[in-house]
Jmol script that loads the backbone (N, CA, C; Angstrom):
load data "model"
ATOM      1  N   UNK A   1       0.854  -1.320  -0.076  1.00  0.00           N
ATOM      2  CA  UNK A   1       0.179   0.158   0.057  1.00  0.00           C
ATOM      3  C   UNK A   1       1.024   1.207   0.164  1.00  0.00           C
ATOM      4  N   UNK A   2       0.596   2.816  -1.091  1.00  0.00           N
ATOM      5  CA  UNK A   2       1.149   3.710  -1.160  1.00  0.00           C
ATOM      6  C   UNK A   2       1.058   4.449   0.104  1.00  0.00           C
ATOM      7  N   UNK A   3       2.395   4.756   0.425  1.00  0.00           N
ATOM      8  CA  UNK A   3       2.561   5.770   1.759  1.00  0.00           C
ATOM      9  C   UNK A   3       2.021   7.248   1.221  1.00  0.00           C
ATOM     10  N   UNK A   4       0.580   7.718   2.432  1.00  0.00           N
ATOM     11  CA  UNK A   4      -0.073   8.799   2.369  1.00  0.00           C
ATOM     12  C   UNK A   4       0.697  10.038   2.527  1.00  0.00           C
ATOM     13  N   UNK A   5       2.058   9.628   2.975  1.00  0.00           N
ATOM     14  CA  UNK A   5       3.090  11.095   3.352  1.00  0.00           C
ATOM     15  C   UNK A   5       3.689  10.883   2.117  1.00  0.00           C
ATOM     16  N   UNK A   6       4.079   9.858   1.065  1.00  0.00           N
ATOM     17  CA  UNK A   6       4.704  10.336  -0.338  1.00  0.00           C
ATOM     18  C   UNK A   6       3.876  11.435  -0.945  1.00  0.00           C
ATOM     19  N   UNK A   7       2.847  11.265  -0.957  1.00  0.00           N
ATOM     20  CA  UNK A   7       1.701  11.343  -2.118  1.00  0.00           C
ATOM     21  C   UNK A   7       1.952  13.093  -1.866  1.00  0.00           C
ATOM     22  N   UNK A   8       1.881  13.672  -1.048  1.00  0.00           N
ATOM     23  CA  UNK A   8       2.146  14.590  -0.747  1.00  0.00           C
ATOM     24  C   UNK A   8       3.207  15.337  -0.392  1.00  0.00           C
ATOM     25  N   UNK A   9       4.834  14.779  -0.979  1.00  0.00           N
ATOM     26  CA  UNK A   9       5.760  14.963  -0.736  1.00  0.00           C
ATOM     27  C   UNK A   9       6.033  16.368  -2.045  1.00  0.00           C
ATOM     28  N   UNK A  10       6.507  17.775  -1.568  1.00  0.00           N
ATOM     29  CA  UNK A  10       6.905  18.634  -2.703  1.00  0.00           C
ATOM     30  C   UNK A  10       7.779  17.785  -4.061  1.00  0.00           C
ATOM     31  N   UNK A  11       8.492  17.247  -3.889  1.00  0.00           N
ATOM     32  CA  UNK A  11       9.242  16.133  -5.003  1.00  0.00           C
ATOM     33  C   UNK A  11       8.265  15.367  -4.727  1.00  0.00           C
ATOM     34  N   UNK A  12       7.318  15.125  -6.358  1.00  0.00           N
ATOM     35  CA  UNK A  12       6.923  13.722  -5.887  1.00  0.00           C
ATOM     36  C   UNK A  12       7.591  12.554  -6.249  1.00  0.00           C
ATOM     37  N   UNK A  13       8.451  12.772  -7.039  1.00  0.00           N
ATOM     38  CA  UNK A  13       9.566  10.932  -7.654  1.00  0.00           C
ATOM     39  C   UNK A  13      10.446  11.093  -6.604  1.00  0.00           C
ATOM     40  N   UNK A  14      10.896  11.895  -5.295  1.00  0.00           N
ATOM     41  CA  UNK A  14      11.490  11.883  -4.359  1.00  0.00           C
ATOM     42  C   UNK A  14      12.185   9.753  -4.172  1.00  0.00           C
ATOM     43  N   UNK A  15      11.259   9.294  -3.911  1.00  0.00           N
ATOM     44  CA  UNK A  15      12.277   7.951  -3.747  1.00  0.00           C
ATOM     45  C   UNK A  15      12.753   7.497  -4.803  1.00  0.00           C
ATOM     46  N   UNK A  16      12.929   8.115  -5.830  1.00  0.00           N
ATOM     47  CA  UNK A  16      13.751   7.735  -7.016  1.00  0.00           C
ATOM     48  C   UNK A  16      14.708   8.614  -7.587  1.00  0.00           C
ATOM     49  N   UNK A  17      14.762   9.325  -6.927  1.00  0.00           N
ATOM     50  CA  UNK A  17      15.786  10.575  -6.776  1.00  0.00           C
ATOM     51  C   UNK A  17      17.120   9.671  -6.786  1.00  0.00           C
ATOM     52  N   UNK A  18      17.919   9.932  -8.090  1.00  0.00           N
ATOM     53  CA  UNK A  18      19.497   9.713  -7.264  1.00  0.00           C
ATOM     54  C   UNK A  18      20.675  10.852  -6.817  1.00  0.00           C
ATOM     55  N   UNK A  19      21.321  10.706  -5.876  1.00  0.00           N
ATOM     56  CA  UNK A  19      21.611  11.573  -5.254  1.00  0.00           C
ATOM     57  C   UNK A  19      22.108  13.011  -5.960  1.00  0.00           C
ATOM     58  N   UNK A  20      22.483  12.685  -7.394  1.00  0.00           N
ATOM     59  CA  UNK A  20      22.980  13.831  -7.949  1.00  0.00           C
ATOM     60  C   UNK A  20      21.202  14.609  -8.653  1.00  0.00           C
ATOM     61  N   UNK A  21      20.366  13.957  -8.764  1.00  0.00           N
ATOM     62  CA  UNK A  21      19.077  14.745  -8.936  1.00  0.00           C
ATOM     63  C   UNK A  21      18.795  15.254  -8.125  1.00  0.00           C
ATOM     64  N   UNK A  22      19.024  14.513  -7.307  1.00  0.00           N
ATOM     65  CA  UNK A  22      17.710  15.027  -6.150  1.00  0.00           C
ATOM     66  C   UNK A  22      18.603  16.401  -5.461  1.00  0.00           C
ATOM     67  N   UNK A  23      19.969  16.583  -5.489  1.00  0.00           N
ATOM     68  CA  UNK A  23      21.336  17.654  -5.344  1.00  0.00           C
ATOM     69  C   UNK A  23      20.422  19.079  -5.941  1.00  0.00           C
ATOM     70  N   UNK A  24      20.325  19.068  -7.420  1.00  0.00           N
ATOM     71  CA  UNK A  24      19.871  19.754  -8.598  1.00  0.00           C
ATOM     72  C   UNK A  24      18.612  20.194  -8.076  1.00  0.00           C
ATOM     73  N   UNK A  25      17.843  19.523  -7.645  1.00  0.00           N
ATOM     74  CA  UNK A  25      16.095  19.399  -8.199  1.00  0.00           C
ATOM     75  C   UNK A  25      15.694  20.251  -6.207  1.00  0.00           C
ATOM     76  N   UNK A  26      16.323  20.110  -5.394  1.00  0.00           N
ATOM     77  CA  UNK A  26      15.904  20.521  -3.825  1.00  0.00           C
ATOM     78  C   UNK A  26      16.435  22.286  -3.990  1.00  0.00           C
ATOM     79  N   UNK A  27      17.731  22.825  -5.179  1.00  0.00           N
ATOM     80  CA  UNK A  27      17.639  24.090  -4.634  1.00  0.00           C
ATOM     81  C   UNK A  27      16.323  24.868  -5.337  1.00  0.00           C
ATOM     82  N   UNK A  28      15.144  24.698  -6.332  1.00  0.00           N
ATOM     83  CA  UNK A  28      14.158  24.910  -6.181  1.00  0.00           C
ATOM     84  C   UNK A  28      12.732  25.063  -5.286  1.00  0.00           C
ATOM     85  N   UNK A  29      13.440  24.306  -3.689  1.00  0.00           N
ATOM     86  CA  UNK A  29      12.214  24.312  -2.524  1.00  0.00           C
ATOM     87  C   UNK A  29      12.743  25.236  -1.474  1.00  0.00           C
ATOM     88  N   UNK A  30      12.093  25.582  -0.825  1.00  0.00           N
ATOM     89  CA  UNK A  30      11.623  26.158   0.106  1.00  0.00           C
ATOM     90  C   UNK A  30      12.158  25.996   1.599  1.00  0.00           C
ATOM     91  N   UNK A  31      12.419  26.473   2.253  1.00  0.00           N
ATOM     92  CA  UNK A  31      12.834  26.066   3.484  1.00  0.00           C
ATOM     93  C   UNK A  31      11.642  24.887   4.235  1.00  0.00           C
ATOM     94  N   UNK A  32      10.411  25.085   4.200  1.00  0.00           N
ATOM     95  CA  UNK A  32       9.547  24.328   4.992  1.00  0.00           C
ATOM     96  C   UNK A  32       9.297  23.499   3.901  1.00  0.00           C
ATOM     97  N   UNK A  33       9.531  23.147   2.334  1.00  0.00           N
ATOM     98  CA  UNK A  33       9.740  22.299   1.670  1.00  0.00           C
ATOM     99  C   UNK A  33      10.724  21.083   1.979  1.00  0.00           C
ATOM    100  N   UNK A  34      12.039  22.011   1.966  1.00  0.00           N
ATOM    101  CA  UNK A  34      13.567  21.175   2.423  1.00  0.00           C
ATOM    102  C   UNK A  34      13.008  19.905   3.841  1.00  0.00           C
ATOM    103  N   UNK A  35      12.377  20.798   4.965  1.00  0.00           N
ATOM    104  CA  UNK A  35      11.977  20.738   5.821  1.00  0.00           C
ATOM    105  C   UNK A  35      10.621  19.182   6.337  1.00  0.00           C
ATOM    106  N   UNK A  36      10.845  19.381   5.069  1.00  0.00           N
ATOM    107  CA  UNK A  36       8.834  17.971   4.997  1.00  0.00           C
ATOM    108  C   UNK A  36      10.182  16.841   4.097  1.00  0.00           C
ATOM    109  N   UNK A  37      10.797  17.333   3.362  1.00  0.00           N
ATOM    110  CA  UNK A  37      11.493  16.790   2.395  1.00  0.00           C
ATOM    111  C   UNK A  37      12.573  15.911   4.006  1.00  0.00           C
ATOM    112  N   UNK A  38      12.960  16.435   4.270  1.00  0.00           N
ATOM    113  CA  UNK A  38      14.202  15.684   5.482  1.00  0.00           C
ATOM    114  C   UNK A  38      13.196  14.801   6.906  1.00  0.00           C
ATOM    115  N   UNK A  39      12.303  15.509   7.370  1.00  0.00           N
ATOM    116  CA  UNK A  39      11.505  14.332   7.965  1.00  0.00           C
ATOM    117  C   UNK A  39      10.670  12.641   7.197  1.00  0.00           C
ATOM    118  N   UNK A  40      10.236  13.199   6.592  1.00  0.00           N
ATOM    119  CA  UNK A  40      10.047  12.203   5.247  1.00  0.00           C
ATOM    120  C   UNK A  40      11.399  10.914   5.192  1.00  0.00           C
ATOM    121  N   UNK A  41      12.659  11.648   4.538  1.00  0.00           N
ATOM    122  CA  UNK A  41      13.923  11.369   4.729  1.00  0.00           C
ATOM    123  C   UNK A  41      14.502  10.106   5.856  1.00  0.00           C
ATOM    124  N   UNK A  42      14.341  11.178   7.431  1.00  0.00           N
ATOM    125  CA  UNK A  42      14.501  10.585   8.621  1.00  0.00           C
ATOM    126  C   UNK A  42      13.098   9.504   8.929  1.00  0.00           C
ATOM    127  N   UNK A  43      12.635   9.743   8.526  1.00  0.00           N
ATOM    128  CA  UNK A  43      11.421   8.370   8.674  1.00  0.00           C
ATOM    129  C   UNK A  43      11.615   7.488   8.405  1.00  0.00           C
ATOM    130  N   UNK A  44      11.834   7.630   7.284  1.00  0.00           N
ATOM    131  CA  UNK A  44      11.821   6.602   6.031  1.00  0.00           C
ATOM    132  C   UNK A  44      13.073   5.841   5.829  1.00  0.00           C
ATOM    133  N   UNK A  45      13.600   6.160   4.796  1.00  0.00           N
ATOM    134  CA  UNK A  45      15.428   5.495   4.564  1.00  0.00           C
ATOM    135  C   UNK A  45      16.575   5.865   5.345  1.00  0.00           C
ATOM    136  N   UNK A  46      15.982   7.095   5.569  1.00  0.00           N
ATOM    137  CA  UNK A  46      17.287   7.328   6.757  1.00  0.00           C
ATOM    138  C   UNK A  46      18.602   7.587   6.208  1.00  0.00           C
ATOM    139  N   UNK A  47      19.047   7.965   5.101  1.00  0.00           N
ATOM    140  CA  UNK A  47      20.310   7.712   4.423  1.00  0.00           C
ATOM    141  C   UNK A  47      21.446   8.681   4.525  1.00  0.00           C
ATOM    142  N   UNK A  48      22.461   8.166   4.893  1.00  0.00           N
ATOM    143  CA  UNK A  48      23.037   9.646   5.648  1.00  0.00           C
ATOM    144  C   UNK A  48      23.475  11.228   4.357  1.00  0.00           C
ATOM    145  N   UNK A  49      24.167  10.212   2.876  1.00  0.00           N
ATOM    146  CA  UNK A  49      24.362  11.466   2.199  1.00  0.00           C
ATOM    147  C   UNK A  49      23.356  12.310   2.385  1.00  0.00           C
ATOM    148  N   UNK A  50      22.225  11.565   1.675  1.00  0.00           N
ATOM    149  CA  UNK A  50      20.906  12.267   1.922  1.00  0.00           C
ATOM    150  C   UNK A  50      20.424  13.295   2.562  1.00  0.00           C
ATOM    151  N   UNK A  51      20.586  13.039   4.143  1.00  0.00           N
ATOM    152  CA  UNK A  51      20.172  14.077   5.250  1.00  0.00           C
ATOM    153  C   UNK A  51      20.735  14.993   5.082  1.00  0.00           C
ATOM    154  N   UNK A  52      22.464  14.370   5.244  1.00  0.00           N
ATOM    155  CA  UNK A  52      23.594  15.594   5.118  1.00  0.00           C
ATOM    156  C   UNK A  52      22.934  16.794   4.210  1.00  0.00           C
ATOM    157  N   UNK A  53      23.153  16.362   2.950  1.00  0.00           N
ATOM    158  CA  UNK A  53      22.538  17.430   1.649  1.00  0.00           C
ATOM    159  C   UNK A  53      21.625  18.040   1.889  1.00  0.00           C
ATOM    160  N   UNK A  54      20.300  17.032   2.718  1.00  0.00           N
ATOM    161  CA  UNK A  54      19.103  18.893   2.907  1.00  0.00           C
ATOM    162  C   UNK A  54      19.263  18.909   3.819  1.00  0.00           C
ATOM    163  N   UNK A  55      20.201  18.507   4.696  1.00  0.00           N
ATOM    164  CA  UNK A  55      20.623  19.530   6.214  1.00  0.00           C
ATOM    165  C   UNK A  55      21.439  20.588   5.713  1.00  0.00           C
ATOM    166  N   UNK A  56      22.337  20.684   4.870  1.00  0.00           N
ATOM    167  CA  UNK A  56      23.317  21.758   4.153  1.00  0.00           C
ATOM    168  C   UNK A  56      22.323  22.474   3.409  1.00  0.00           C
ATOM    169  N   UNK A  57      21.314  22.218   2.467  1.00  0.00           N
ATOM    170  CA  UNK A  57      20.187  22.701   1.940  1.00  0.00           C
ATOM    171  C   UNK A  57      19.599  24.276   2.777  1.00  0.00           C
ATOM    172  N   UNK A  58      18.807  22.749   3.714  1.00  0.00           N
ATOM    173  CA  UNK A  58      18.543  23.915   4.583  1.00  0.00           C
ATOM    174  C   UNK A  58      18.771  24.898   5.617  1.00  0.00           C
ATOM    175  N   UNK A  59      19.999  24.793   5.421  1.00  0.00           N
ATOM    176  CA  UNK A  59      21.188  25.801   6.518  1.00  0.00           C
ATOM    177  C   UNK A  59      21.460  26.753   5.596  1.00  0.00           C
ATOM    178  N   UNK A  60      21.493  26.615   4.222  1.00  0.00           N
ATOM    179  CA  UNK A  60      21.901  27.688   3.209  1.00  0.00           C
ATOM    180  C   UNK A  60      20.432  28.555   2.666  1.00  0.00           C
ATOM    181  N   UNK A  61      19.200  27.846   3.416  1.00  0.00           N
ATOM    182  CA  UNK A  61      17.524  28.888   2.919  1.00  0.00           C
ATOM    183  C   UNK A  61      17.796  29.654   4.169  1.00  0.00           C
ATOM    184  N   UNK A  62      18.684  29.188   5.861  1.00  0.00           N
ATOM    185  CA  UNK A  62      18.227  29.721   7.019  1.00  0.00           C
ATOM    186  C   UNK A  62      19.322  30.879   6.830  1.00  0.00           C
ATOM    187  N   UNK A  63      20.509  31.153   6.052  1.00  0.00           N
ATOM    188  CA  UNK A  63      21.069  31.736   6.128  1.00  0.00           C
ATOM    189  C   UNK A  63      21.045  32.656   5.488  1.00  0.00           C
ATOM    190  N   UNK A  64      19.859  33.133   4.665  1.00  0.00           N
ATOM    191  CA  UNK A  64      19.323  33.974   3.562  1.00  0.00           C
ATOM    192  C   UNK A  64      19.593  33.739   2.065  1.00  0.00           C
ATOM    193  N   UNK A  65      19.782  32.019   1.760  1.00  0.00           N
ATOM    194  CA  UNK A  65      20.167  32.075   0.357  1.00  0.00           C
ATOM    195  C   UNK A  65      18.696  31.632   0.050  1.00  0.00           C
ATOM    196  N   UNK A  66      18.160  32.170  -1.547  1.00  0.00           N
ATOM    197  CA  UNK A  66      16.868  31.842  -1.419  1.00  0.00           C
ATOM    198  C   UNK A  66      16.824  30.856  -3.195  1.00  0.00           C
ATOM    199  N   UNK A  67      15.641  30.398  -3.028  1.00  0.00           N
ATOM    200  CA  UNK A  67      15.651  29.224  -3.138  1.00  0.00           C
ATOM    201  C   UNK A  67      15.951  29.724  -4.968  1.00  0.00           C
ATOM    202  N   UNK A  68      16.261  28.747  -6.129  1.00  0.00           N
ATOM    203  CA  UNK A  68      16.869  29.117  -7.546  1.00  0.00           C
ATOM    204  C   UNK A  68      15.729  27.815  -7.917  1.00  0.00           C
ATOM    205  N   UNK A  69      15.472  27.839  -9.455  1.00  0.00           N
ATOM    206  CA  UNK A  69      15.510  27.385 -10.411  1.00  0.00           C
ATOM    207  C   UNK A  69      15.653  25.643 -10.762  1.00  0.00           C
ATOM    208  N   UNK A  70      16.869  25.165  -9.505  1.00  0.00           N
ATOM    209  CA  UNK A  70      17.884  24.343 -10.234  1.00  0.00           C
ATOM    210  C   UNK A  70      18.151  24.149 -11.436  1.00  0.00           C
ATOM    211  N   UNK A  71      18.830  22.809 -11.557  1.00  0.00           N
ATOM    212  CA  UNK A  71      19.194  22.636 -12.796  1.00  0.00           C
ATOM    213  C   UNK A  71      18.194  21.393 -13.754  1.00  0.00           C
ATOM    214  N   UNK A  72      17.644  22.444 -15.071  1.00  0.00           N
ATOM    215  CA  UNK A  72      16.316  21.726 -15.023  1.00  0.00           C
ATOM    216  C   UNK A  72      17.398  20.589 -16.651  1.00  0.00           C
ATOM    217  N   UNK A  73      18.640  20.269 -16.293  1.00  0.00           N
ATOM    218  CA  UNK A  73      18.926  19.131 -16.914  1.00  0.00           C
ATOM    219  C   UNK A  73      19.497  18.006 -16.068  1.00  0.00           C
ATOM    220  N   UNK A  74      18.718  18.577 -14.604  1.00  0.00           N
ATOM    221  CA  UNK A  74      19.142  17.291 -13.455  1.00  0.00           C
ATOM    222  C   UNK A  74      18.389  15.841 -14.142  1.00  0.00           C
ATOM    223  N   UNK A  75      19.108  14.901 -13.846  1.00  0.00           N
ATOM    224  CA  UNK A  75      18.133  13.823 -14.253  1.00  0.00           C
ATOM    225  C   UNK A  75      16.778  12.957 -13.392  1.00  0.00           C
ATOM    226  N   UNK A  76      16.054  13.425 -14.451  1.00  0.00           N
ATOM    227  CA  UNK A  76      14.777  13.047 -13.886  1.00  0.00           C
ATOM    228  C   UNK A  76      14.588  11.563 -13.958  1.00  0.00           C
ATOM    229  N   UNK A  77      13.990  10.333 -13.276  1.00  0.00           N
ATOM    230  CA  UNK A  77      13.391   9.369 -13.652  1.00  0.00           C
ATOM    231  C   UNK A  77      12.413   9.372 -14.086  1.00  0.00           C
ATOM    232  N   UNK A  78      11.310  10.112 -13.758  1.00  0.00           N
ATOM    233  CA  UNK A  78      10.345   9.886 -14.407  1.00  0.00           C
ATOM    234  C   UNK A  78       9.971  10.490 -16.432  1.00  0.00           C
ATOM    235  N   UNK A  79      11.346  10.811 -16.701  1.00  0.00           N
ATOM    236  CA  UNK A  79      11.542  11.251 -17.925  1.00  0.00           C
ATOM    237  C   UNK A  79      12.610  10.367 -18.522  1.00  0.00           C
ATOM    238  N   UNK A  80      12.511   9.068 -18.322  1.00  0.00           N
ATOM    239  CA  UNK A  80      13.331   8.393 -18.964  1.00  0.00           C
ATOM    240  C   UNK A  80      12.876   7.766 -20.285  1.00  0.00           C
ATOM    241  N   UNK A  81      13.662   7.108 -21.125  1.00  0.00           N
ATOM    242  CA  UNK A  81      13.223   6.825 -21.885  1.00  0.00           C
ATOM    243  C   UNK A  81      13.105   6.276 -22.567  1.00  0.00           C
ATOM    244  N   UNK A  82      12.452   4.601 -22.065  1.00  0.00           N
ATOM    245  CA  UNK A  82      11.665   3.756 -21.537  1.00  0.00           C
ATOM    246  C   UNK A  82      12.524   2.538 -22.633  1.00  0.00           C
ATOM    247  N   UNK A  83      14.135   2.913 -22.348  1.00  0.00           N
ATOM    248  CA  UNK A  83      14.868   1.652 -23.241  1.00  0.00           C
ATOM    249  C   UNK A  83      15.524   1.438 -21.891  1.00  0.00           C
ATOM    250  N   UNK A  84      15.615  -0.296 -22.167  1.00  0.00           N
ATOM    251  CA  UNK A  84      16.262  -0.903 -20.798  1.00  0.00           C
ATOM    252  C   UNK A  84      16.992  -1.970 -21.193  1.00  0.00           C
ATOM    253  N   UNK A  85      17.947  -2.114 -21.192  1.00  0.00           N
ATOM    254  CA  UNK A  85      19.351  -3.505 -21.319  1.00  0.00           C
ATOM    255  C   UNK A  85      20.504  -2.855 -22.170  1.00  0.00           C
ATOM    256  N   UNK A  86      21.014  -3.601 -22.522  1.00  0.00           N
ATOM    257  CA  UNK A  86      22.361  -3.611 -23.973  1.00  0.00           C
ATOM    258  C   UNK A  86      21.494  -3.112 -24.566  1.00  0.00           C
ATOM    259  N   UNK A  87      22.284  -2.308 -25.495  1.00  0.00           N
ATOM    260  CA  UNK A  87      22.140  -1.463 -27.139  1.00  0.00           C
ATOM    261  C   UNK A  87      22.870  -2.525 -27.963  1.00  0.00           C
ATOM    262  N   UNK A  88      24.010  -3.623 -27.377  1.00  0.00           N
ATOM    263  CA  UNK A  88      24.260  -4.484 -28.639  1.00  0.00           C
ATOM    264  C   UNK A  88      23.442  -5.707 -28.709  1.00  0.00           C
ATOM    265  N   UNK A  89      23.554  -5.759 -30.059  1.00  0.00           N
ATOM    266  CA  UNK A  89      22.742  -6.164 -30.790  1.00  0.00           C
ATOM    267  C   UNK A  89      23.425  -7.438 -31.351  1.00  0.00           C
ATOM    268  N   UNK A  90      23.118  -8.280 -32.004  1.00  0.00           N
ATOM    269  CA  UNK A  90      23.424  -9.867 -32.840  1.00  0.00           C
ATOM    270  C   UNK A  90      24.382  -8.346 -34.139  1.00  0.00           C
ATOM    271  N   UNK A  91      24.250  -7.488 -34.837  1.00  0.00           N
ATOM    272  CA  UNK A  91      24.769  -6.811 -35.696  1.00  0.00           C
ATOM    273  C   UNK A  91      25.667  -5.978 -35.479  1.00  0.00           C
ATOM    274  N   UNK A  92      25.513  -5.168 -34.270  1.00  0.00           N
ATOM    275  CA  UNK A  92      27.233  -5.147 -33.486  1.00  0.00           C
ATOM    276  C   UNK A  92      27.895  -5.798 -32.198  1.00  0.00           C
ATOM    277  N   UNK A  93      27.376  -7.183 -32.447  1.00  0.00           N
ATOM    278  CA  UNK A  93      28.557  -8.161 -31.929  1.00  0.00           C
ATOM    279  C   UNK A  93      29.774  -8.080 -32.793  1.00  0.00           C
ATOM    280  N   UNK A  94      31.078  -8.357 -31.714  1.00  0.00           N
ATOM    281  CA  UNK A  94      32.418  -8.835 -32.915  1.00  0.00           C
ATOM    282  C   UNK A  94      32.041 -10.098 -33.295  1.00  0.00           C
ATOM    283  N   UNK A  95      33.008 -11.162 -34.351  1.00  0.00           N
ATOM    284  CA  UNK A  95      32.834 -11.803 -34.461  1.00  0.00           C
ATOM    285  C   UNK A  95      33.395 -13.252 -33.306  1.00  0.00           C
ATOM    286  N   UNK A  96      32.570 -14.297 -33.353  1.00  0.00           N
ATOM    287  CA  UNK A  96      33.361 -14.937 -32.479  1.00  0.00           C
ATOM    288  C   UNK A  96      34.946 -15.789 -32.692  1.00  0.00           C
ATOM    289  N   UNK A  97      35.570 -15.840 -32.102  1.00  0.00           N
ATOM    290  CA  UNK A  97      37.299 -16.610 -32.561  1.00  0.00           C
ATOM    291  C   UNK A  97      37.628 -17.571 -30.672  1.00  0.00           C
ATOM    292  N   UNK A  98      38.541 -18.051 -31.327  1.00  0.00           N
ATOM    293  CA  UNK A  98      38.672 -18.959 -30.696  1.00  0.00           C
ATOM    294  C   UNK A  98      40.359 -18.937 -30.286  1.00  0.00           C
ATOM    295  N   UNK A  99      40.827 -18.464 -28.463  1.00  0.00           N
ATOM    296  CA  UNK A  99      42.164 -18.723 -28.754  1.00  0.00           C
ATOM    297  C   UNK A  99      42.608 -19.728 -28.715  1.00  0.00           C
ATOM    298  N   UNK A 100      44.133 -19.296 -29.317  1.00  0.00           N
ATOM    299  CA  UNK A 100      45.089 -20.437 -29.818  1.00  0.00           C
ATOM    300  C   UNK A 100      45.293 -21.070 -28.875  1.00  0.00           C
ATOM    301  N   UNK A 101      46.090 -22.510 -29.458  1.00  0.00           N
ATOM    302  CA  UNK A 101      46.270 -23.559 -28.582  1.00  0.00           C
ATOM    303  C   UNK A 101      47.252 -23.147 -27.363  1.00  0.00           C
ATOM    304  N   UNK A 102      48.457 -22.641 -27.471  1.00  0.00           N
ATOM    305  CA  UNK A 102      49.037 -22.219 -26.790  1.00  0.00           C
ATOM    306  C   UNK A 102      49.724 -20.710 -26.917  1.00  0.00           C
ATOM    307  N   UNK A 103      49.893 -19.945 -26.444  1.00  0.00           N
ATOM    308  CA  UNK A 103      50.470 -18.305 -26.496  1.00  0.00           C
ATOM    309  C   UNK A 103      49.088 -17.670 -26.534  1.00  0.00           C
ATOM    310  N   UNK A 104      49.507 -16.135 -26.844  1.00  0.00           N
ATOM    311  CA  UNK A 104      48.113 -15.110 -27.282  1.00  0.00           C
ATOM    312  C   UNK A 104      47.800 -14.663 -28.405  1.00  0.00           C
ATOM    313  N   UNK A 105      46.978 -14.237 -28.918  1.00  0.00           N
ATOM    314  CA  UNK A 105      46.480 -13.711 -30.023  1.00  0.00           C
ATOM    315  C   UNK A 105      47.480 -12.904 -30.590  1.00  0.00           C
ATOM    316  N   UNK A 106      48.407 -12.331 -30.229  1.00  0.00           N
ATOM    317  CA  UNK A 106      49.090 -11.778 -31.186  1.00  0.00           C
ATOM    318  C   UNK A 106      50.933 -12.964 -31.240  1.00  0.00           C
ATOM    319  N   UNK A 107      50.749 -13.354 -30.162  1.00  0.00           N
ATOM    320  CA  UNK A 107      52.434 -14.638 -30.556  1.00  0.00           C
ATOM    321  C   UNK A 107      51.657 -15.807 -30.443  1.00  0.00           C
ATOM    322  N   UNK A 108      51.935 -16.388 -31.695  1.00  0.00           N
ATOM    323  CA  UNK A 108      51.388 -17.706 -31.660  1.00  0.00           C
ATOM    324  C   UNK A 108      52.008 -18.789 -31.346  1.00  0.00           C
ATOM    325  N   UNK A 109      52.094 -19.676 -30.443  1.00  0.00           N
ATOM    326  CA  UNK A 109      52.397 -21.175 -30.009  1.00  0.00           C
ATOM    327  C   UNK A 109      53.370 -21.639 -31.147  1.00  0.00           C
ATOM    328  N   UNK A 110      54.040 -22.222 -30.834  1.00  0.00           N
ATOM    329  CA  UNK A 110      55.462 -22.853 -32.172  1.00  0.00           C
ATOM    330  C   UNK A 110      55.339 -24.256 -31.320  1.00  0.00           C
ATOM    331  N   UNK A 111      55.461 -25.137 -32.047  1.00  0.00           N
ATOM    332  CA  UNK A 111      54.535 -26.953 -32.536  1.00  0.00           C
ATOM    333  C   UNK A 111      56.208 -27.198 -31.862  1.00  0.00           C
ATOM    334  N   UNK A 112      55.933 -27.866 -31.175  1.00  0.00           N
ATOM    335  CA  UNK A 112      57.060 -28.645 -30.018  1.00  0.00           C
ATOM    336  C   UNK A 112      58.061 -29.647 -30.856  1.00  0.00           C
ATOM    337  N   UNK A 113      57.612 -29.615 -31.910  1.00  0.00           N
ATOM    338  CA  UNK A 113      58.985 -30.896 -32.669  1.00  0.00           C
ATOM    339  C   UNK A 113      59.670 -31.951 -32.501  1.00  0.00           C
ATOM    340  N   UNK A 114      60.714 -32.410 -32.049  1.00  0.00           N
ATOM    341  CA  UNK A 114      61.511 -33.460 -32.016  1.00  0.00           C
ATOM    342  C   UNK A 114      62.470 -32.545 -30.683  1.00  0.00           C
ATOM    343  N   UNK A 115      62.276 -33.306 -29.130  1.00  0.00           N
ATOM    344  CA  UNK A 115      63.024 -32.934 -28.420  1.00  0.00           C
ATOM    345  C   UNK A 115      64.617 -33.845 -28.084  1.00  0.00           C
ATOM    346  N   UNK A 116      64.879 -34.425 -28.546  1.00  0.00           N
ATOM    347  CA  UNK A 116      65.921 -35.106 -28.620  1.00  0.00           C
ATOM    348  C   UNK A 116      67.189 -34.294 -28.964  1.00  0.00           C
TER     349      UNK A 116
END
end "model"
wireframe off; spacefill off
backbone 0.3
color backbone group
């Protein structure tokens, strides 16, 4: 069942944001909104890097910093490309090869021949 507090967060996709995307997006929030995220984080995942980030931003806002537009190019999970998996296909794969019986591919082994 969905957490009711999650639906009211200032960043609706908060739980899915990587730290780099979160750092850019919290810049647009007010002190009250950052406090709300911090309380949610502490009561749920309580991830140390995230709480440190939110605490630092809250201190900046209380020290006179103003919310900005943030980074519009920040990673946003809700705008994913929809592609998943490897871009490799049989057309782009290298030709299979077997290793030489001895030696390396650039230094071929020599036949043993007579050892007398």
